[in-house]
N, C-alpha and C positions, 0 to 999 in steps of 0.2 A: 504494500500500500504506500510505502514511503516514496516509491518511484513515480507516483502519480500526482505529486504536489504541484499545483499551479504556481507559476512564477518562482520556481526553485532557485534560480540564479539570483533573483531579487532578495529572497529570504537569506541566501548565503551572504550576499553583500551586506545586508542589514546586520547579520550576525557578526561579520568581520568588523564592521564599524563599531559595533557595541563592544566587542572584545578589545579593539584598539583603544577605546575610551578607558576601559578598565585597566588595560596595560599601562597607559600613560599615568594614571593615578597611582598604580602600584609602584611604579618606578620613581615618581616624584609627586607626592600629594599636593604640592603647591601649584602644580601646573593645571589648574582648573579651567583655564581659558581654552586649552587644546582639547580637553575632555568635553567641554561644552560645545566646541566646534563639531566634534565627532557626533555628539548627541543631536545637535541641530541638523547635521547631515543625515543622520538616521531618520529623523522626523520628516525632513524634506522628501527623502526617497519614499517613505511609506505613504505620505500624502499624495505624491505624484502618481504612484502606482495603486493607490487606494488599497493598501495592505493594512491589516490590523495586527497589533501586537497581542500577546497573551493577555486576556482580560483580567487575569488574577495578578497582574504586575503591580508591584509596590514601588513607587518612585520617591526618592528622597533627595531634596536639594542639598548640595554640598555646602552652600554658603549659609543658609538660614536653618537648615535641618527640617524644613517643612516636608511632611510625608503625605503623599496622595496614594490612595489604593483604589483600584478599579475592580469592583467586585465581579465575580463570575457567576452567572446563572446557567447551570448545566442543562436546563431544559429549553433555553433560548435557541431558536433557529433563525438564521438569516432568511430573508425573503427568497433569495436565490436557491436556498437549500430546500424550500418547500415544494411539494409536488405540483401545486397549481402555478408555480412560477416557471416551470419547465415548458419550453416551446412545444415539445412533442405532446405534452398533456393538454396544452391549450388547443392545439390543432384537433385532437380527438374530441375534446369537449365541444368545439365549434361544429364539428361534423355531426355529433349527436344532437346538438341544438337545431341545426339546419334540417336534419332528417326528421326531427319531431315536428318542425314547421311544415314540411312537405306532407306529412300524414294528416294534417288538419285541413 
């Protein structure tokens, strides 16, 4: 199943940029500007490609210590993952509707 990930290269790029930010801070905790640049790059890439990070992510600001948590609802489904959003399902529903109209 791991071979079927959409935008695999983009996720790998995001992962690389995230690891680069962590590596910079591990080597020199004072170098927050470069780490912020990497985080901004990561955010820009994910927005441009409309990719989402893990919803259970906890983000902590290195300057002020503010923590944000993005709670995860395991029952939540994106619209594109729902059967009625799939084009092939819409086509079959339209055919059933038009066949029902022809019978009246």
